[in-house]
Kinemage of the C-alpha trace (Angstrom):
@kinemage 1
@onewidth
@group {chain A} dominant
@subgroup {mainchain}
@vectorlist {calphas} color= white
{ca met a 1} P -2.452 8.182 18.196
{ca trp a 2} L -4.457 9.909 15.444
{ca pro a 3} L -4.300 13.688 15.474
{ca thr a 4} L -7.537 15.386 16.317
{ca leu a 5} L -8.742 17.877 13.779
{ca thr a 6} L -10.964 20.690 14.910
{ca gly a 7} L -13.181 21.416 11.955
{ca ala a 8} L -10.344 21.368 9.428
{ca met a 9} L -9.818 18.834 6.690
{ca ala a 10} L -6.644 16.818 6.687
{ca thr a 11} L -4.172 17.689 3.981
{ca val a 12} L -2.689 15.185 1.581
{ca thr a 13} L 0.577 15.401 3.522
{ca asp a 14} L -1.202 14.569 6.786
{ca phe a 15} L -2.873 11.623 5.099
{ca leu a 16} L 0.395 10.284 3.684
{ca val a 17} L 2.186 10.685 7.023
{ca gln a 18} L -0.564 8.744 8.806
{ca leu a 19} L -0.526 6.098 6.078
{ca val a 20} L 3.218 5.542 6.436
{ca arg a 21} L 2.950 5.486 10.234
{ca ser a 22} L 0.169 2.921 10.138
{ca val a 23} L 2.143 0.696 7.758
{ca val a 24} L 5.168 0.871 10.053
{ca asp a 25} L 2.956 0.095 13.058
{ca leu a 26} L 1.436 -2.845 11.169
{ca val a 27} L 4.867 -4.296 10.412
{ca ile a 28} L 6.024 -3.868 14.012
{ca ile a 29} L 2.886 -5.484 15.414
{ca phe a 30} L 3.065 -8.316 12.902
{ca val a 31} L 6.722 -9.069 13.603
{ca thr a 32} L 6.430 -8.900 17.374
{ca glu a 33} L 3.073 -10.611 17.843
{ca val a 34} L 2.621 -12.960 14.891
{ca ala a 35} L 5.820 -13.802 13.030
{ca leu a 36} L 7.862 -14.738 16.075
{ca gln a 37} L 5.131 -17.000 17.444
{ca asp a 38} L 3.558 -18.497 14.316
{ca pro a 39} L 5.853 -19.422 11.404
{ca ile a 40} L 2.892 -20.561 9.264
{ca gly a 41} L 1.270 -17.150 9.769
{ca leu a 42} L 4.491 -15.518 8.600
{ca leu a 43} L 4.541 -17.689 5.481
{ca val a 44} L 0.901 -16.925 4.670
{ca phe a 45} L 1.526 -13.196 5.196
{ca leu a 46} L 4.577 -13.176 2.923
{ca val a 47} L 2.822 -15.119 0.153
{ca gly a 48} L -0.189 -12.797 0.374
{ca ala a 49} L 2.044 -9.736 0.277
{ca ala a 50} L 3.921 -11.066 -2.757
{ca leu a 51} L 0.714 -11.874 -4.648
{ca thr a 52} L -0.827 -8.508 -3.826
{ca thr a 53} L 2.320 -6.627 -4.839
{ca phe a 54} L 2.537 -8.543 -8.115
{ca ala a 55} L -1.127 -7.944 -8.944
{ca ala a 56} L -0.992 -4.224 -8.107
{ca gly a 57} L 2.243 -3.787 -10.063
{ca leu a 58} L 0.869 -5.586 -13.091
{ca phe a 59} L -2.306 -3.502 -12.997
{ca gly a 60} L -0.193 -0.331 -12.778
{ca val a 61} L 1.922 -1.345 -15.766
{ca leu a 62} L -1.158 -2.195 -17.822
{ca thr a 63} L -2.826 1.087 -16.885
{ca val a 64} L 0.214 3.164 -17.812
{ca gly a 65} L 0.503 1.264 -21.096
{ca ala a 66} L -3.152 1.906 -21.911
{ca val a 67} L -2.820 5.614 -21.166
{ca ile a 68} L 0.310 5.923 -23.285
{ca gly a 69} L -1.318 3.955 -26.118
{ca gly a 70} L -4.415 6.148 -25.990
{ca leu a 71} L -2.363 9.325 -26.055
{ca arg a 72} L -0.243 8.036 -28.918
{ca asp a 73} L -3.345 7.195 -30.954
{ca ala a 74} L -4.950 10.556 -30.169
{ca leu a 75} L -1.864 12.496 -31.213
{ca ala a 76} L -1.174 10.486 -34.387
């Protein structure tokens, strides 16, 4: 499944492609093996995904705001 590299480092593109593939594989495995057989597992997964997405998004917004504020203060 993973490409074999012979002494060469993976590029950023290779990394991103593998990341997207693994996320797609995760969703397929989850839907076929967990969600259809365990509705509570599906609920727990969805709540966890929502909380994680909210936390990461909030952190991103705060980080961008801090960077913009720092640049504005430095340039003023």
